[in-house]
Every structure is written in C-alpha cells, then in structure tokens.
C-alpha positions as CSV (number, residue, x, y, z in Angstrom):
1,M,0.0,0.0,0.0
2,K,2.8,2.4,0.9
3,L,4.5,1.6,-2.4
4,K,1.3,2.4,-4.3
5,V,0.9,5.8,-2.5
6,T,4.6,6.6,-3.2
7,I,4.2,5.9,-6.9
8,V,1.1,8.0,-7.1
9,Y,2.9,10.8,-5.3
10,I,5.9,10.6,-7.7
11,C,3.6,10.7,-10.7
12,M,1.8,13.8,-9.3
13,M,5.2,15.6,-8.7
14,I,6.3,14.7,-12.3
15,G,3.1,16.2,-13.6
16,I,3.4,19.3,-11.6
17,L,7.1,19.7,-12.6
18,T,6.3,19.2,-16.3
19,L,3.5,21.8,-16.1
20,S,5.7,24.2,-14.3
21,L,8.4,23.9,-16.9
22,A,5.9,24.4,-19.7
23,Q,4.6,27.5,-18.1
24,L,8.1,28.7,-17.5
25,K,9.0,28.1,-21.1
26,L,5.8,29.9,-22.2
27,G,6.5,32.8,-19.9
28,F,10.0,33.2,-21.1
29,A,9.0,33.3,-24.7
30,M,6.2,35.8,-24.0
31,D,8.2,38.0,-21.7
32,T,11.3,38.4,-23.9
33,P,11.3,41.8,-25.7
34,S,11.3,41.5,-29.4
35,P,12.8,43.4,-31.0
36,S,15.3,44.4,-28.4
37,W,17.8,47.2,-29.2
38,R,21.4,48.1,-28.4
39,T,23.7,50.7,-29.7
40,K,26.6,49.8,-32.0
41,T,29.6,51.7,-33.4
42,A,28.4,54.9,-35.0
43,M,28.8,55.5,-38.7
44,P,31.8,57.7,-39.6
45,T,29.7,60.1,-41.6
46,A,26.5,61.6,-40.1
47,R,23.7,61.7,-42.7
48,G,20.1,61.1,-43.7
49,Q,18.4,60.1,-46.9
50,A,21.2,57.6,-47.6
51,V,20.5,54.1,-49.0
52,V,21.2,51.2,-46.7
53,I,21.5,47.7,-48.0
54,T,23.3,44.4,-47.1
55,G,25.7,42.9,-49.7
56,D,26.0,39.2,-50.4
57,E,29.2,39.0,-48.4
58,G,27.5,40.3,-45.2
59,L,28.7,43.9,-45.1
60,I,26.0,46.6,-44.7
61,Y,26.5,49.5,-47.2
62,V,25.5,53.1,-46.6
63,M,25.6,55.2,-49.8
64,G,25.0,58.8,-50.5
65,G,22.7,61.0,-48.4
66,L,23.2,64.5,-46.9
67,D,23.9,66.3,-43.7
68,G,21.9,69.4,-44.5
69,G,24.1,70.6,-47.4
70,V,24.9,69.1,-50.7
71,P,24.4,65.4,-51.3
72,F,27.2,62.9,-50.7
73,S,28.8,60.3,-52.9
74,T,30.3,58.7,-49.8
75,V,30.1,55.0,-49.3
76,E,30.8,53.3,-46.0
77,A,30.4,49.6,-45.1
78,Y,29.6,48.2,-41.7
79,N,30.7,44.7,-40.6
80,P,28.3,43.4,-38.0
81,L,30.7,40.6,-37.0
82,T,33.5,43.0,-36.0
83,D,31.3,46.1,-35.3
84,T,33.7,48.2,-37.5
85,W,33.3,50.5,-40.5
86,T,35.4,50.9,-43.7
87,A,35.4,53.4,-46.5
88,K,34.5,52.1,-50.0
89,M,34.8,53.5,-53.5
90,A,32.6,56.6,-53.8
91,M,29.7,56.7,-56.2
92,P,30.2,58.3,-59.6
93,E,27.4,60.7,-58.9
94,T,26.3,62.3,-55.7
95,T,22.7,61.5,-54.6
96,R,20.2,61.6,-51.7
97,G,16.8,60.1,-51.4
98,A,17.6,57.4,-54.0
99,A,15.9,54.0,-54.2
100,V,18.1,50.9,-53.8
101,A,17.9,47.2,-54.6
102,K,20.3,44.3,-54.8
103,G,20.0,42.1,-57.9
104,L,20.1,38.3,-57.9
105,N,23.6,38.8,-59.3
106,G,24.7,40.5,-56.1
107,I,25.1,43.9,-57.8
108,I,23.7,46.8,-55.8
109,Y,21.7,49.3,-57.9
110,V,21.3,52.9,-56.6
111,I,18.4,54.4,-58.5
112,G,17.7,58.1,-59.1
113,G,17.6,60.5,-56.1
114,F,18.5,64.2,-56.0
115,N,22.1,65.0,-57.1
116,G,22.2,68.6,-55.8
117,T,20.8,70.4,-58.8
118,S,18.1,68.1,-60.2
119,K,16.2,64.9,-59.7
120,S,18.2,62.1,-61.2
121,T,17.6,59.4,-63.8
122,A,21.0,57.8,-63.0
123,I,21.4,54.1,-62.3
124,Q,24.6,53.5,-60.4
125,A,25.6,49.8,-60.1
126,Y,28.1,48.7,-57.4
127,N,30.0,45.5,-57.5
128,T,30.8,44.5,-53.9
129,T,33.4,42.0,-55.0
130,S,35.6,44.4,-57.0
131,N,34.6,47.6,-55.1
132,T,33.8,49.3,-58.5
133,W,30.9,51.3,-59.9
134,S,29.3,51.4,-63.4
135,K,26.5,53.3,-65.0
136,K,23.4,51.5,-66.4
137,T,20.6,52.5,-68.6
138,P,18.9,55.5,-67.0
139,I,15.4,55.1,-65.5
140,P,12.8,56.6,-68.0
141,V,11.2,59.0,-65.5
142,E,13.4,60.5,-62.9
143,V,12.6,59.7,-59.2
144,W,13.4,61.1,-55.8
145,M,12.2,59.4,-52.6
146,A,10.8,56.4,-54.5
147,G,10.9,52.8,-53.2
148,A,12.4,49.7,-54.8
149,A,12.6,45.9,-54.4
150,V,13.8,42.9,-56.3
151,G,11.1,40.4,-57.4
152,D,11.4,36.6,-57.4
153,D,11.9,37.0,-61.2
154,G,15.1,39.0,-60.6
155,K,13.7,42.2,-62.0
156,I,13.8,45.5,-59.9
157,Y,10.5,47.2,-59.3
158,V,10.6,51.0,-58.6
159,F,7.4,52.5,-57.2
160,G,6.2,56.1,-56.8
161,G,8.6,59.0,-55.8
162,E,8.7,62.5,-57.2
163,S,9.6,63.7,-60.6
164,Y,9.4,67.1,-62.4
165,S,6.2,66.0,-64.2
166,T,4.5,64.4,-61.2
167,F,5.0,65.6,-57.6
168,Y,3.6,62.4,-56.2
169,S,3.9,59.6,-58.6
170,N,2.1,56.2,-58.9
171,K,4.4,54.9,-61.6
172,T,5.7,51.3,-61.6
173,Q,9.0,51.3,-63.5
174,I,10.7,47.9,-64.0
175,Y,14.4,47.3,-64.6
176,D,15.8,44.0,-65.9
177,P,19.5,43.7,-64.9
178,T,20.0,40.9,-67.4
179,T,19.1,43.0,-70.5
180,D,19.8,46.5,-68.9
181,T,16.3,47.6,-70.1
182,W,13.3,49.3,-68.6
183,T,9.5,48.6,-69.0
184,N,6.4,49.9,-67.2
185,G,4.0,48.0,-65.0
186,T,0.5,48.6,-63.7
187,H,0.3,51.9,-61.8
188,M,0.3,51.8,-58.0
189,P,-3.3,52.6,-56.9
190,T,-2.1,55.4,-54.5
191,S,0.2,58.1,-55.8
192,R,3.0,58.9,-53.2
193,S,6.6,59.5,-52.4
194,L,8.7,59.1,-49.2
195,L,7.2,55.5,-48.9
196,G,8.7,52.3,-47.7
197,V,9.0,49.3,-50.0
198,A,9.9,45.7,-49.2
199,K,9.4,42.2,-50.6
200,G,7.5,39.9,-48.4
201,P,8.0,36.1,-47.8
202,D,5.0,35.5,-50.2
203,G,6.8,37.1,-53.1
204,L,4.6,40.1,-53.1
205,I,6.2,43.6,-52.9
206,Y,4.6,45.8,-50.3
207,A,4.3,49.6,-50.8
208,V,3.7,51.1,-47.3
209,G,2.9,54.6,-46.1
210,G,4.5,57.7,-47.6
211,C,3.1,61.1,-48.5
212,N,0.8,62.6,-51.1
213,G,0.3,66.0,-49.4
214,S,0.0,64.4,-45.9
215,A,1.4,61.3,-44.3
216,L,-0.3,58.0,-45.3
217,S,-1.0,54.7,-43.6
218,V,-2.1,52.9,-46.8
219,V,-0.6,49.6,-47.7
220,E,-0.7,48.1,-51.2
221,A,0.8,44.8,-52.4
222,Y,2.1,44.3,-55.9
223,D,2.3,40.8,-57.5
224,P,5.1,40.8,-60.2
225,S,3.8,37.5,-61.7
226,T,0.4,39.0,-62.5
227,D,1.2,42.8,-62.6
228,T,-1.6,43.5,-60.2
229,W,-2.1,45.4,-57.0
230,T,-4.1,44.4,-53.9
231,E,-5.0,46.7,-50.9
232,K,-3.8,45.4,-47.5
233,A,-4.4,46.3,-43.9
234,P,-3.2,49.9,-43.2
235,M,-0.4,50.8,-40.9
236,P,-1.4,51.5,-37.3
237,S,-0.5,55.2,-37.8
238,P,0.4,57.3,-40.9
239,K,4.0,58.0,-41.4
240,L,6.7,58.9,-44.0
241,E,10.5,58.7,-44.3
242,F,10.6,55.6,-42.2
243,S,12.6,52.5,-43.0
244,L,10.9,49.2,-44.1
245,V,12.7,45.9,-43.8
246,L,11.9,42.2,-43.8
247,G,13.0,40.6,-40.5
248,P,14.4,37.2,-39.9
249,D,11.0,36.0,-38.7
250,K,9.6,36.8,-42.2
251,K,7.6,39.8,-40.9
252,I,8.0,43.3,-42.2
253,Y,9.3,46.0,-39.8
254,A,8.4,49.7,-40.2
255,I,11.0,51.6,-38.1
256,G,11.0,55.3,-37.1
257,G,9.8,58.0,-39.5
258,G,7.7,61.1,-39.1
259,T,4.7,62.9,-40.5
260,S,6.3,66.2,-41.8
261,Y,7.3,66.5,-45.5
262,G,10.2,68.9,-44.9
263,N,13.8,67.7,-44.5
264,N,14.8,67.2,-40.9
265,I,11.5,68.6,-39.5
266,G,9.7,66.8,-36.7
267,P,8.0,65.0,-35.3
268,F,10.5,62.1,-35.1
269,F,9.4,58.6,-34.2
270,N,11.2,55.7,-32.5
271,T,8.3,53.3,-32.9
272,V,8.4,49.9,-34.5
273,E,5.3,48.5,-36.2
274,I,5.3,44.9,-37.4
275,Y,3.3,43.5,-40.4
276,D,2.5,39.8,-40.8
277,S,1.7,39.1,-44.4
278,K,0.2,35.7,-43.5
279,T,-2.5,37.3,-41.4
280,D,-2.6,40.7,-43.0
281,M,-2.3,42.3,-39.5
282,W,-0.1,44.9,-37.9
283,T,1.1,44.8,-34.3
284,I,3.1,47.2,-32.1
285,P,5.3,45.5,-29.5
286,G,4.4,46.3,-26.0
287,W,7.8,46.2,-24.5
288,S,9.6,49.5,-23.8
289,E,12.8,47.8,-25.0
290,S,11.2,47.3,-28.4
291,T,11.2,51.0,-29.3
292,M,14.2,52.2,-31.1
293,P,16.5,54.0,-28.7
294,T,17.0,57.1,-31.0
295,E,13.9,58.7,-32.5
296,R,14.5,59.8,-36.1
297,K,13.3,59.8,-39.7
298,E,15.2,59.8,-43.1
299,L,17.0,56.7,-41.7
300,G,17.9,53.5,-43.5
301,A,17.7,49.9,-42.2
302,A,18.9,46.5,-43.4
303,L,18.8,42.9,-42.2
304,G,22.2,41.6,-41.5
305,N,23.3,38.1,-42.4
306,N,23.4,37.4,-38.6
307,G,19.6,37.8,-38.5
308,R,19.7,41.2,-36.8
309,I,18.3,44.5,-38.1
310,Y,20.5,47.6,-38.2
311,A,18.9,51.1,-38.2
312,I,21.5,53.6,-39.4
313,G,21.7,57.4,-39.8
314,G,18.7,59.7,-40.2
315,A,17.7,63.1,-38.8
316,N,16.0,64.2,-35.6
317,G,16.8,68.0,-35.6
318,V,20.3,67.2,-36.6
319,Y,21.7,64.6,-39.0
320,V,23.0,61.6,-37.0
321,S,25.5,58.8,-37.4
322,T,23.6,56.5,-35.0
323,N,23.8,52.8,-35.6
324,E,21.4,50.6,-33.5
325,E,21.0,46.9,-33.7
326,A,17.7,45.1,-33.1
327,S,17.6,41.4,-32.0
328,I,14.4,39.5,-32.8
329,T,13.2,36.5,-30.9
330,L,12.3,33.8,-33.4
331,P,9.3,31.6,-32.6
332,E,9.9,27.8,-32.3
333,N,9.8,26.4,-35.8
334,I,6.9,24.1,-36.7
335,S,8.0,21.4,-39.1
336,P,6.3,21.2,-42.5
337,T,4.1,18.4,-43.7
338,A,4.5,16.5,-47.0
339,Y,1.7,15.1,-49.1
340,I,1.8,12.6,-52.0
341,D,-1.1,13.6,-54.3
342,S,-0.7,10.9,-56.9
343,V,1.6,8.3,-58.5
344,S,0.2,7.1,-61.8
345,P,-0.2,4.8,-63.6
346,N,0.0,2.2,-60.8
347,P,0.8,-0.6,-61.4
348,T,3.0,0.1,-64.3
349,T,5.5,-1.7,-66.6
350,R,9.2,-1.1,-66.7
351,G,10.0,1.5,-69.3
352,Q,6.5,3.2,-69.0
353,T,6.5,6.8,-67.8
354,V,5.2,7.3,-64.3
355,S,4.1,10.7,-63.0
356,F,4.6,11.8,-59.4
357,V,2.7,14.7,-57.9
358,G,3.2,16.0,-54.3
359,H,3.1,19.2,-52.3
360,G,4.0,20.5,-48.8
361,N,2.5,22.8,-46.2
362,D,4.3,24.9,-43.6
363,P,2.2,26.7,-41.1
364,D,4.9,29.2,-40.1
365,G,7.0,29.6,-43.2
366,S,7.3,28.4,-46.8
367,I,8.5,25.3,-48.6
368,S,12.0,25.6,-50.0
369,A,13.0,22.1,-51.1
370,Y,11.6,18.7,-52.0
371,K,13.0,15.2,-52.0
372,W,11.6,11.9,-53.5
373,R,13.2,8.5,-53.0
374,S,12.5,4.9,-53.8
375,S,13.1,1.9,-51.6
376,I,14.7,0.3,-54.6
377,D,16.3,3.1,-56.7
378,G,17.2,5.6,-54.0
379,T,16.7,9.4,-54.6
380,I,14.7,9.9,-57.8
381,S,13.8,13.7,-57.8
382,T,14.1,17.0,-56.0
383,A,11.1,18.6,-57.7
384,T,7.5,18.8,-56.5
385,T,6.2,17.1,-59.6
386,F,8.1,15.0,-62.2
387,S,7.9,12.0,-64.5
388,L,10.2,9.0,-64.7
389,S,10.5,6.0,-67.0
390,T,13.5,4.2,-65.5
391,L,12.0,2.6,-62.4
392,T,13.4,-0.9,-61.7
393,N,11.2,-4.0,-61.6
394,G,9.5,-4.6,-58.3
395,T,7.2,-3.0,-55.7
396,H,8.7,0.3,-54.7
397,T,7.9,2.2,-51.4
398,I,8.0,5.8,-52.5
399,Y,9.1,8.4,-49.8
400,F,8.4,12.1,-50.2
401,S,9.6,14.9,-47.9
402,V,9.7,18.7,-47.9
403,K,11.9,21.3,-46.3
404,D,10.7,24.6,-44.9
405,S,12.4,28.1,-45.1
406,S,13.9,27.5,-41.6
407,G,15.7,24.4,-42.8
408,A,13.5,21.8,-41.1
409,W,12.5,18.6,-43.1
410,S,9.1,17.0,-42.8
411,E,8.4,13.4,-42.0
412,E,8.3,11.3,-45.1
413,A,4.9,10.7,-46.8
414,T,4.8,7.2,-48.4
415,A,3.1,5.4,-51.3
416,T,3.7,2.2,-53.2
417,V,4.0,1.6,-56.9
418,T,4.5,-1.8,-58.6
419,V,6.6,-2.0,-61.7
420,N,6.1,-5.2,-63.7
421,K,8.4,-6.7,-66.2
422,P,7.4,-6.0,-69.9
423,I,5.4,-8.9,-71.4
424,T,8.2,-9.5,-73.8
425,E,10.3,-10.8,-70.8
426,D,7.7,-13.3,-69.6
427,P,8.8,-17.0,-70.3
428,I,5.4,-18.1,-71.5
429,Y,5.3,-15.1,-73.9
430,Q,8.8,-15.9,-75.1
431,K,7.9,-19.6,-75.6
432,L,4.8,-18.6,-77.6
433,Q,6.9,-16.2,-79.6
434,T,9.3,-19.1,-80.4
435,L,6.4,-21.3,-81.4
436,N,4.9,-18.6,-83.4
437,Q,8.2,-18.0,-85.1
438,T,8.6,-21.7,-85.9
439,L,5.0,-21.8,-87.3
440,N,5.8,-18.7,-89.3
441,D,8.9,-20.3,-90.6
442,K,7.0,-23.4,-91.6
443,I,4.3,-21.4,-93.2
444,D,7.1,-19.5,-95.1
445,D,8.5,-22.8,-96.2
446,L,5.1,-24.0,-97.4
447,M,4.6,-20.8,-99.2
448,Q,7.9,-21.1,-100.8
449,Q,7.1,-24.7,-101.9
450,N,3.8,-23.5,-103.2
451,A,5.6,-20.8,-105.1
452,N,8.0,-23.3,-106.5
453,L,5.1,-25.6,-107.5
454,N,3.4,-22.7,-109.2
455,D,6.6,-22.0,-111.0
456,K,6.7,-25.6,-112.2
457,I,3.1,-25.5,-113.2
458,D,3.8,-22.3,-115.1
459,D,6.7,-24.0,-116.8
460,L,4.5,-27.0,-117.8
461,M,1.9,-24.6,-119.0
462,Q,4.5,-22.8,-121.0
463,Q,5.8,-26.1,-122.3
464,N,2.2,-27.2,-123.2
465,A,1.7,-23.9,-124.9
466,N,4.9,-24.4,-126.9
467,L,3.8,-28.0,-127.7
468,T,0.4,-26.7,-128.8
469,D,2.1,-24.2,-131.0
470,K,4.3,-26.9,-132.5
471,V,1.2,-29.2,-133.1
472,N,-0.6,-26.3,-134.7
473,S,2.4,-25.6,-136.9
474,L,2.7,-29.3,-137.8
475,T,-1.0,-29.5,-138.5
476,Q,-0.7,-26.5,-140.7
477,K,2.1,-28.2,-142.6
478,I,0.2,-31.4,-142.9
479,D,-2.8,-29.5,-144.2
480,L,-0.6,-27.7,-146.6
481,I,1.0,-31.0,-147.7
482,T,-2.5,-32.6,-148.0
483,L,-3.5,-29.7,-150.2
484,E,-0.4,-30.0,-152.2
485,V,-1.0,-33.8,-152.6
486,M,-4.6,-33.3,-153.5
487,G,-3.6,-30.7,-156.0
488,A,-1.0,-33.1,-157.4
489,S,-3.5,-35.9,-157.6
490,A,-6.0,-33.8,-159.4
491,V,-3.4,-32.9,-161.9
492,I,-2.5,-36.5,-162.4
493,I,-6.1,-37.5,-162.8
494,V,-6.6,-34.7,-165.3
495,L,-3.5,-35.8,-167.1
496,V,-4.7,-39.4,-167.1
497,L,-8.1,-38.4,-168.3
498,V,-6.5,-36.2,-170.9
499,T,-4.2,-39.0,-171.9
500,I,-7.2,-41.4,-172.2
501,A,-9.2,-38.9,-174.1
502,V,-6.3,-38.3,-176.5
503,A,-5.8,-42.0,-176.9
504,Y,-9.4,-42.6,-177.5
505,A,-9.7,-39.8,-179.9
506,S,-6.7,-41.1,-181.8
507,K,-8.2,-44.5,-182.0
508,R,-11.3,-43.2,-183.7
509,R,-9.5,-41.3,-186.3
510,S,-7.4,-44.2,-187.3
511,P,-8.9,-46.3,-190.4
512,S,-10.1,-49.6,-189.8
513,V,-7.9,-52.4,-190.6
C-alpha cells in the first residue's frame, strides 16, 4: 500500500514539474522583448536620406545621403561581426533620397535621387566584390524618394517617388538587370513618395505609407507575376521617411519615421510596427525595449546576415550617425508536412512513364525544397512534380519529404508503386513467340514450296503452250501437204483423163484395118 501511494505521489510531482516547466518556457517566450535594441559603433559620416543595404558577403553598405548641405557620394560599409566601418569606392554621382535594390547577381543598384541640382535618372551599379561602380541605362522617369525591391523573377521594381512632371507619382518602373532595359508595370493605386517598399516572404512587394500631401498609412501589395495590386491592412499610424525591412521572422518591420514632409523637420518617431503578411495584420510590440533608442526619420535599415536588423543614420533635428541593432526572438519552428497527391499509372510496366505529384504545407514559413526517394532506386527527384520511365522492376515504397524556409525537413509521406516486367520478358510469352516464329517459318517454307510448285506449273503450262504451237504448226504443214498432194492428184487425174481422151480420140480417127 505504501509503495502504491509513493508511486502516485511521484507521478503527481512529475506532472506538476512538467506543467511548471511548460509555463516557465511559455512565460520566457512571451516576456522576452522582441525586437530588443542596443547601440553599436556609429557610422563615420552623419547623414540622412542615404540608401542602406546588405551585400552578399554580409557587409551593410550606406551610400550617398546628406547632412543638410549638398548630397554625398560617400560609401561606408559596416561589418556586424566586428562592429567596424570601412570606406569604400565613392559613387560616380552624388545623390540623396535614392531608391536601392540588390539584384540576384549580387550587384547593388542605386536608382535616381537628387544630385544637388536636379532629380536624377542615373542608375549607379556597385560590384561589392571588385569595389567598383558602373552606370546603367537611366530610368525613363526621374525619381526622388521612391521605393524599390527585387522580385522573385530577378527584376527590380521601382514605385512612386517625385519627378518634375508628377509631384507624387504612382508609376511602376521595372528594370531588368539581365538586359539592362526598362519597362512599365501597372500603376500603383495610390500616388505617393517618401514611402517604404519591401518584398514579403510570399513574393509580393509591399508599398507602405508615404506622402501625397500628408502622411499616409495605406498599404498596397504588388504581384510581379500578374502585374496586379491588392489593398492590404493599413499601418497603425500614418508616417513617411521611415525604414521598411523584412525581418528574420519573415515579418515586415516599419522603423522610425515622421509625418512632416520637410527635410529634418519633426515629429520624429522611435516606434516599431510589425506587419505579418500571412494574417494581413499589424502589431506594435508592448515592451519599452522594443522601441528604437533614438527617434529619427530619413534613416535606413537592413537585415544583416546574422539575423539582426540595423537602423543607421537619419535626422532628428540634426543629422545623426547613429547605428542601432535590433535582435528579434524567433518563434519555435513548426515542421512542415509532406503530401503525395498521386503516383500514376500504378501498377506500371518497366519503361513506361510514371508521373509523381506532391506538395508541402508549412504553417509558419514556406516550402524551400523537395525530395523523393524509392526503396529500390534511391533518390529519384528534388522537384514537387516530375515524370520517370526508368524505375526498376518490383514493388517500390516511395518516400516524399519537404523542407521549410527554416531548414527543417518534414516526416516522409509514403506510397507504393508496382513495376512489372514487360510482357516480352515473360517466359510463356517468349515460348509462344518461339512457337509462333517456328510456325511462321514453316508457313514461309510451305509458301515457298507452293511458289516453286506454281513456278513448275507455269513451266509446264508454258511447255504445253509451246507444244500446242508446234502441233498447230505441224497440222498446218500437214494441211498444206495434203492440199499439195490433192492438187498433185488432181493434176495427175486430169493428165490421165486427158491421156485417155487423147488416146481414145486417136483411136477413132485411125482407119479400120
């Protein structure tokens, strides 16, 4: 009895301890500020309206901008790993308020801006590997304070901004780095400048906030694959000249900003607003540590390769060199699920084409890779759908798994497919084929014999025809001879008769003796 009570007590304690640990884990996750900020080494050159972007090698580049005077061509690069700055090759042309995007080729494209005397059409391309600049085909319509992002197709999409012809533009100008050419897309529904632009994890490009005479909270999403726009949930508050960046948790962060159109004129915000494209909802973190330490607008921000966001430069009454780093608590990843939709035809015959169709689902991310394998043939594909005609004979167990954007693989979904030998390899079929061949050979022999017999009959018929011709010829000769004989006989008879007649006549004329 005491042992039974002891066991029950131990089980109760284990249950209480497990529940406590679960609550502790939940409390820790909920109570950790995200984002949480800390100050890093300041940028060497204080400035606002600079472009800020991360290169493929992990350096964060700050290009152009101004400190209240003429625009800069200065380029400085920040290394998050060492918390240090280095100077890089200056831009060919000074600019501020430019748009920026990094191509799939790793080249950074600085687009338009204001060069000190006019709004610019220049496209300045920076090669991070060689630390060199080049000029590309100018943008058709000059832009200042536009936004830009690279689509999944590798093209650069430039939205809005200001030009000489349109103070608040709704243009969609599209640059193809492969061909160095420009085209136009469907106009943005809301004309504006001083907006934020970022590509979401869903492949849509989000145009957020900005100004068209007053600060805006409007959010519109562009789909490059269909060249269409969709209205989304508005920002919690209108703002302009903020920075918009996709975080490591696949959410979009709107950092800082203001509501006044004028350069370096307040108010200046230190707020962080977070957009989740999956739910089409905005949230504002409730922790005091989640507000940016330094309020400012005209700043730039970029996601480092270390998964942290860096907010750099800007203006808050003066132009600043501030560099602040935001750490973001990532939720525990939920593994994806793999589904085999069809394997057909099944059963099949070796050499016949079999089609495989599958898909994956990830509740907290996206599917980034696929893997199919066979229990007999090993790995057979890394595509979501494919066809194969080289499966080995036998019953295969087919395994299908997917990987999510966090690198986690799903459990394998399974199916079976039976691959039979071709009928031509069946022993009975082969024996029948042999018998059939033998029969065909005998039939061929008989046909040949029949042909030979027909040939002989033809020869006999020909010989008979020749013989008939000879008989006919001989008959004709006999007939001719007969006629000749009859003619000769008639002549002889006539001669005899004539002779008799002559003799008789002579006898009558002679005198009697």
